[in-house]
Residue frames relative to the residue before (quaternion, step in Angstrom):
aa qw qx qy qz dx dy dz
M 1.0000 0.0000 0.0000 0.0000 0.00 0.00 0.00
T 0.3706 -0.7523 0.5042 0.2062 3.60 -0.83 0.97
D 0.6769 -0.4791 0.3676 0.4209 3.55 -1.33 0.22
A 0.6133 0.5725 -0.3478 0.4185 3.57 1.13 -0.65
D 0.6476 0.5308 -0.3139 0.4476 3.57 1.22 -0.40
R 0.7358 0.3715 -0.2164 0.5231 3.60 1.23 -0.15
N 0.3544 -0.6999 0.5667 0.2517 3.54 -1.15 0.52
N 0.7568 -0.4131 0.2453 0.4432 3.57 -1.28 0.00
S 0.6648 0.4963 -0.3212 0.4567 3.59 1.11 -0.42
G 0.5648 -0.6196 0.3784 0.3924 3.58 1.30 0.00
Q 0.5570 0.5910 -0.4004 0.4243 3.57 1.30 0.08
Q 0.5645 -0.6038 0.4454 0.3440 3.55 -1.17 0.65
K 0.4081 -0.7077 0.5199 0.2496 3.58 -0.91 0.91
P 0.5019 -0.5966 0.5144 0.3571 3.58 -1.13 0.56
L 0.5920 -0.5952 0.4015 0.3662 3.56 -1.06 0.69
S 0.6272 0.5560 -0.3481 0.4199 3.59 1.09 -0.63
E 0.7197 0.4145 -0.2444 0.5005 3.62 1.21 -0.39
A 0.6342 0.5439 -0.3349 0.4356 3.59 1.18 -0.44
P 0.6013 -0.5315 0.4250 0.4188 3.63 -1.16 0.42
D 0.6358 -0.5892 0.3381 0.3666 3.56 -1.01 0.86
A 0.6880 0.4871 -0.3049 0.4432 3.61 0.76 -0.98
A 0.6764 0.4809 -0.2926 0.4750 3.57 0.92 -0.90
A 0.6299 0.5399 -0.3338 0.4476 3.56 1.03 -0.79
L 0.6664 0.4942 -0.3049 0.4676 3.56 0.93 -0.88
S 0.6379 0.5269 -0.3304 0.4542 3.59 0.95 -0.84
A 0.6526 0.5146 -0.3128 0.4598 3.56 0.99 -0.86
L 0.6587 0.5076 -0.3077 0.4624 3.54 0.97 -0.87
I 0.6162 0.5478 -0.3423 0.4506 3.58 1.00 -0.82
A 0.6613 0.5192 -0.3074 0.4456 3.56 0.91 -0.94
R 0.7055 0.4474 -0.2748 0.4759 3.58 0.87 -0.88
A 0.6356 0.5217 -0.3333 0.4612 3.59 1.02 -0.72
A 0.6175 0.5577 -0.3462 0.4334 3.58 1.04 -0.76
R 0.6638 0.4885 -0.3079 0.4754 3.57 1.01 -0.76
A 0.7109 0.4473 -0.2574 0.4778 3.58 1.05 -0.76
G 0.7243 0.5377 -0.2309 0.3646 3.53 1.09 -0.79
R 0.3594 0.6914 -0.5412 0.3161 3.58 0.98 0.74
G 0.7563 0.0309 -0.0903 0.6472 3.54 -0.10 1.33
V 0.6174 -0.4922 0.4104 0.4563 3.57 -1.19 -0.48
P 0.2976 -0.7943 0.5009 0.1719 3.60 -0.36 1.19
P 0.5655 -0.6259 0.4212 0.3331 3.60 -1.19 0.47
V 0.0223 -0.8542 0.5195 0.0065 3.60 0.68 1.06
E 0.6000 0.5764 -0.3731 0.4106 3.62 1.10 -0.58
R 0.6925 0.4699 -0.2782 0.4714 3.61 1.16 -0.48
W 0.6084 0.5661 -0.3592 0.4248 3.60 1.22 -0.22
N 0.0900 -0.7983 0.5950 0.0248 3.56 -1.07 0.78
P 0.1151 0.8219 -0.5481 0.1036 3.61 0.65 1.09
P 0.6062 -0.5501 0.4075 0.4047 3.61 -1.20 0.25
F 0.4912 -0.6224 0.5179 0.3209 3.56 -1.22 0.57
C 0.1577 -0.8299 0.5341 0.0349 3.56 -0.73 1.13
G 0.7181 -0.4273 0.2539 0.4871 3.59 1.16 0.44
D 0.5638 -0.5949 0.4641 0.3361 3.52 -1.39 0.01
L 0.2783 -0.7268 0.6067 0.1620 3.53 -1.20 0.70
D 0.4558 -0.6746 0.5011 0.2933 3.60 -1.04 0.73
M 0.3776 0.6866 -0.5088 0.3566 3.51 0.51 1.30
E 0.0207 -0.8087 0.5869 -0.0338 3.56 -0.97 0.87
I 0.2257 -0.7176 0.6400 0.1563 3.53 -1.21 0.69
R 0.2912 -0.7787 0.5332 0.1565 3.57 -0.54 1.19
A 0.6979 -0.4969 0.3265 0.3992 3.55 -1.30 0.35
D 0.6808 0.4726 -0.2934 0.4765 3.61 1.16 -0.54
G 0.6202 -0.5865 0.3245 0.4075 3.59 1.29 0.22
T 0.5206 0.6397 -0.4186 0.3803 3.60 1.26 -0.04
W 0.2953 -0.7437 0.5783 0.1590 3.54 -0.99 0.92
F 0.1099 -0.7843 0.6095 0.0374 3.56 -1.02 0.91
Y 0.0530 -0.7568 0.6499 0.0457 3.54 -1.17 0.71
L 0.8269 -0.0299 -0.0531 0.5591 3.57 -0.69 1.16
G 0.7181 -0.4718 0.2416 0.4510 3.56 1.03 0.84
T 0.6615 0.4794 -0.2941 0.4961 3.59 1.30 0.00
P 0.4940 -0.6609 0.4620 0.3252 3.63 -0.87 0.86
I 0.3624 -0.6859 0.5850 0.2367 3.55 -1.12 0.74
G 0.2033 -0.8476 0.4845 0.0739 3.55 -0.27 1.28
R 0.6237 0.5472 -0.3423 0.4408 3.59 1.21 -0.30
M 0.3480 -0.7762 0.4884 0.1945 3.59 -0.29 1.25
P 0.6253 0.5237 -0.3795 0.4368 3.67 0.88 -0.66
L 0.6426 0.5126 -0.3273 0.4661 3.59 1.06 -0.69
V 0.6322 0.5160 -0.3238 0.4788 3.58 1.00 -0.81
Q 0.6584 0.5055 -0.3104 0.4632 3.59 0.92 -0.87
L 0.6230 0.5349 -0.3352 0.4619 3.56 1.05 -0.73
F 0.6751 0.4831 -0.2958 0.4726 3.57 0.85 -0.95
S 0.6496 0.5385 -0.3273 0.4253 3.58 0.96 -0.85
S 0.6368 0.5500 -0.3291 0.4285 3.58 1.13 -0.60
V 0.7455 0.3355 -0.2184 0.5329 3.62 1.18 -0.34
L 0.3609 0.7108 -0.5100 0.3231 3.58 1.13 0.67
R 0.0621 0.7726 -0.6315 0.0197 3.53 -1.20 0.61
K 0.1926 -0.7496 0.6219 0.1197 3.55 -1.03 0.83
D 0.2436 -0.8093 0.5233 0.1087 3.56 -0.63 1.13
K 0.7240 -0.4399 0.3115 0.4304 3.56 -1.32 0.11
D 0.6176 0.5562 -0.3508 0.4315 3.59 1.16 -0.45
G 0.5485 -0.6459 0.3752 0.3759 3.58 1.31 0.01
K 0.6087 0.5560 -0.3493 0.4454 3.58 1.27 -0.09
T 0.3518 -0.7327 0.5507 0.1900 3.55 -1.23 0.59
Y 0.1026 -0.8134 0.5725 -0.0052 3.54 -0.93 0.96
L 0.3324 -0.6210 0.6514 0.2821 3.49 -1.43 0.26
V 0.0672 -0.8315 0.5505 -0.0314 3.56 -0.65 1.14
T 0.0008 -0.7406 0.6720 0.0008 3.53 -1.02 0.92
P 0.6799 -0.4634 0.3260 0.4654 3.63 -1.15 0.10
A 0.7180 0.4748 -0.2479 0.4445 3.60 1.16 -0.58
E 0.8319 0.0100 0.0388 0.5535 3.62 1.03 -0.64
K 0.2089 -0.7243 0.6416 0.1416 3.50 -1.44 0.28
V 0.0040 -0.8045 0.5932 -0.0303 3.58 -0.72 1.08
G 0.4338 -0.7245 0.4832 0.2313 3.54 -1.00 0.85
I 0.0564 -0.7645 0.6402 0.0495 3.55 -1.16 0.66
R 0.4665 -0.6661 0.5030 0.2927 3.59 -1.26 0.30
V 0.0878 -0.7701 0.6306 0.0398 3.57 -1.09 0.79
E 0.3834 -0.7630 0.4761 0.2099 3.56 -0.53 1.19
D 0.7929 0.0322 -0.0033 0.6085 3.60 0.99 -0.80
A 0.7619 -0.1808 0.1690 0.5986 3.59 -0.02 -1.28
P 0.5554 -0.6382 0.4082 0.3429 3.62 -1.05 0.60
F 0.7705 0.2666 -0.1478 0.5598 3.59 1.16 -0.55
L 0.2367 -0.7311 0.6201 0.1580 3.53 -1.35 0.36
A 0.2854 -0.7383 0.5837 0.1810 3.61 -0.80 0.98
V 0.1186 -0.8572 0.5012 0.0014 3.56 -0.38 1.28
E 0.7905 0.1611 -0.0933 0.5835 3.59 1.24 -0.17
M 0.0814 -0.7901 0.6065 0.0359 3.56 -1.11 0.70
A 0.1275 -0.7606 0.6325 0.0712 3.54 -1.07 0.84
V 0.1899 -0.7875 0.5816 0.0737 3.56 -1.00 0.89
T 0.0131 0.7700 -0.6378 0.0115 3.57 -0.93 0.92
G 0.8013 0.2627 -0.2103 0.4947 3.56 -1.11 0.70
R 0.2520 -0.7460 0.5950 0.1614 3.51 -1.38 0.03
G 0.8107 0.2596 -0.1836 0.4915 3.53 -1.26 0.38
E 0.8429 -0.1301 0.1049 0.5114 3.57 -0.93 -0.88
S 0.6826 0.4703 -0.2878 0.4796 3.61 1.20 -0.43
Q 0.4209 0.7277 -0.4586 0.2879 3.60 1.24 0.02
R 0.0535 -0.7767 0.6274 0.0145 3.53 -1.10 0.80
L 0.1677 -0.7796 0.6002 0.0616 3.55 -0.94 0.98
T 0.0566 -0.8003 0.5968 -0.0135 3.55 -0.68 1.14
F 0.1606 -0.8142 0.5571 0.0313 3.55 -0.83 1.06
R 0.2030 -0.7305 0.6353 0.1466 3.53 -1.26 0.58
T 0.2965 -0.7665 0.5449 0.1665 3.56 -0.89 0.93
N 0.6759 -0.5081 0.3615 0.3928 3.55 -1.31 0.27
V 0.7226 0.3888 -0.2569 0.5106 3.61 1.19 -0.29
G 0.6913 -0.5467 0.2642 0.3917 3.58 1.23 0.40
D 0.4490 0.6601 -0.4823 0.3606 3.61 1.19 0.14
V 0.1322 -0.7492 0.6415 0.0985 3.58 -1.12 0.68
V 0.0216 0.8288 -0.5482 0.1098 3.55 -0.47 1.27
E 0.2375 -0.7468 0.6045 0.1432 3.57 -0.92 0.94
A 0.4042 -0.7073 0.5267 0.2428 3.57 -0.74 1.07
G 0.2900 0.7378 -0.5662 0.2258 3.54 -1.01 0.84
P 0.8056 -0.2774 0.1824 0.4908 3.59 -1.21 -0.31
D 0.7333 0.4046 -0.2364 0.4927 3.61 1.00 -0.76
H 0.7621 0.2332 -0.1368 0.5883 3.56 1.26 -0.32
P 0.0278 -0.8592 0.5109 -0.0016 3.56 0.51 1.20
I 0.3387 -0.6704 0.6150 0.2401 3.50 -1.40 0.32
R 0.0590 -0.7818 0.6192 0.0432 3.57 -0.91 0.88
F 0.2745 -0.7599 0.5728 0.1385 3.55 -1.21 0.54
A 0.0885 -0.7958 0.5989 0.0086 3.55 -0.86 1.04
D 0.5647 -0.5839 0.4548 0.3651 3.56 -1.17 0.58
E 0.3436 -0.7199 0.5668 0.2061 3.55 -1.03 0.82
D 0.4644 -0.7100 0.4560 0.2689 3.57 -0.61 1.15
G 0.8355 0.2347 -0.1758 0.4647 3.52 -1.00 0.89
T 0.7418 0.2748 -0.1980 0.5788 3.57 1.28 -0.06
S 0.5039 -0.6204 0.4896 0.3485 3.54 -1.29 -0.02
G 0.4831 0.7005 -0.4054 0.3341 3.55 1.29 0.23
M 0.3913 -0.6908 0.5603 0.2359 3.53 -1.39 0.11
K 0.2357 -0.7516 0.6010 0.1355 3.55 -1.11 0.76
P 0.2167 -0.7961 0.5512 0.1248 3.62 -0.61 1.08
Y 0.1080 -0.7752 0.6216 0.0316 3.53 -1.09 0.88
L 0.2125 -0.7633 0.6018 0.1003 3.55 -1.05 0.89
L 0.3749 -0.7091 0.5465 0.2406 3.58 -0.87 0.92
V 0.2369 -0.8022 0.5378 0.1056 3.57 -0.61 1.17
R 0.7293 -0.2927 0.2084 0.5822 3.58 0.80 -1.03
G 0.7928 0.1922 -0.1808 0.5495 3.54 -1.11 0.66
R 0.7092 -0.3502 0.3066 0.5295 3.56 -0.67 -1.19
L 0.4808 0.6913 -0.4153 0.3442 3.58 1.28 0.20
E 0.1247 -0.8118 0.5700 0.0228 3.54 -0.83 1.06
A 0.2866 -0.7018 0.6184 0.2073 3.51 -1.38 0.30
L 0.3245 -0.7003 0.6020 0.2049 3.54 -0.95 0.91
L 0.4023 -0.7061 0.5195 0.2640 3.58 -0.85 0.88
A 0.4671 -0.6657 0.5075 0.2849 3.56 -0.89 0.97
R 0.6851 -0.5273 0.3079 0.3971 3.57 -1.13 0.63
P 0.6785 0.4759 -0.3272 0.4541 3.67 0.78 -0.85
V 0.6432 0.5103 -0.3214 0.4718 3.59 1.06 -0.75
T 0.6070 0.5566 -0.3464 0.4492 3.57 1.08 -0.72
Y 0.6505 0.5061 -0.3159 0.4701 3.57 0.98 -0.83
E 0.6370 0.5210 -0.3284 0.4637 3.59 0.99 -0.80
L 0.6545 0.5137 -0.3100 0.4600 3.56 0.99 -0.87
A 0.6519 0.5259 -0.3174 0.4447 3.58 0.91 -0.90
A 0.6309 0.5485 -0.3316 0.4372 3.57 1.07 -0.71
L 0.6675 0.4889 -0.2950 0.4779 3.59 1.23 -0.38
G 0.4691 0.7100 -0.4245 0.3093 3.57 1.29 -0.16
E 0.0414 -0.7810 0.6231 0.0017 3.54 -1.21 0.63
E 0.4990 -0.6347 0.4935 0.3235 3.55 -1.22 0.45
L 0.0307 0.7963 -0.5991 0.0778 3.56 -0.78 1.11
E 0.4513 -0.6510 0.5358 0.2924 3.55 -1.24 0.52
I 0.0780 0.7945 -0.5939 0.1000 3.58 -0.56 1.18
G 0.8456 -0.0497 0.0044 0.5316 3.56 -0.57 1.14
G 0.7080 -0.4682 0.2595 0.4606 3.55 1.04 0.72
R 0.6796 0.4345 -0.2963 0.5115 3.57 1.27 0.17
R 0.4323 -0.6480 0.5533 0.2952 3.55 -1.17 0.60
M 0.0098 -0.8131 0.5793 -0.0558 3.55 -0.61 1.19
F 0.3670 -0.6443 0.6159 0.2662 3.51 -1.27 0.53
A 0.1097 0.8236 -0.5303 0.1686 3.57 -0.51 1.20
V 0.2717 -0.7172 0.6083 0.2044 3.52 -1.38 0.15
R 0.2951 -0.7535 0.5655 0.1592 3.55 -1.22 0.58
S 0.1484 0.7602 -0.6316 0.0351 3.53 -1.31 0.42
A 0.8687 -0.0110 -0.0193 0.4948 3.53 -0.98 0.95
G 0.7481 -0.4203 0.2182 0.4649 3.56 0.96 0.88
A 0.6475 0.4826 -0.3204 0.4952 3.59 1.27 -0.09
V 0.2406 -0.7503 0.6009 0.1345 3.54 -1.20 0.63
F 0.1239 -0.8047 0.5801 0.0260 3.55 -0.82 1.06
P 0.2744 -0.7930 0.5213 0.1549 3.60 -0.32 1.23
I 0.3040 -0.7487 0.5664 0.1619 3.55 -1.01 0.88
M 0.7389 -0.2657 0.2085 0.5831 3.57 0.84 -1.02
P 0.6339 -0.4998 0.3967 0.4370 3.61 -1.21 0.27
A 0.5696 -0.6240 0.4148 0.3376 3.57 -0.96 0.87
Q 0.6207 0.5586 -0.3413 0.4316 3.58 1.06 -0.73
E 0.6412 0.5168 -0.3205 0.4680 3.59 1.05 -0.79
L 0.6353 0.5291 -0.3287 0.4566 3.57 1.01 -0.79
K 0.6505 0.5152 -0.3161 0.4599 3.55 0.98 -0.85
A 0.6379 0.5260 -0.3244 0.4595 3.57 1.06 -0.78
L 0.6550 0.5017 -0.3109 0.4719 3.58 1.02 -0.81
S 0.6690 0.5072 -0.2996 0.4533 3.55 1.00 -0.86
G 0.6730 0.5045 -0.2945 0.4536 3.53 1.09 -0.69
């Protein structure tokens, strides 16, 4: 730990009070110790230490002080200590502190999909831009949201906690190609299956209207 990480009393400065570069270096050091595998961030309850000038853009690019973070190992490290709380905000969390960051859409981007099986035995496995591998199913549902300004749908996969991955456009097209009409709750729905779960996209009638 550097001198910039401590105040005159020898206590660690909150990130909101420390210089940005020193604050980030301190966070990297603590995240590195916590980030072997996916740490249990949901069980940690550190004090909130302010917001960091860090943002995850909709295309999955991470920015710090307005500059893209080009080192993928560093991005992967930060992604391992992400947590979205009930307040709807996203934080970097270590056992020692919690700092807020901005997320333009979803924190992760699903960039690849693998399909095994068919029908009720079908399984969809996704890889995110930061290296997570997630099989969609009851514990990792896919939800569909209206895309602003268009009549399209944006699919999101729950990765862990409250953190989701937005499916990249090519992956979205692959997913849509797997859709089928199914009876759900007495309605004909256009939906996809994975690991025994069914994820409705939209009413079949709406799809027909869009196609027509």
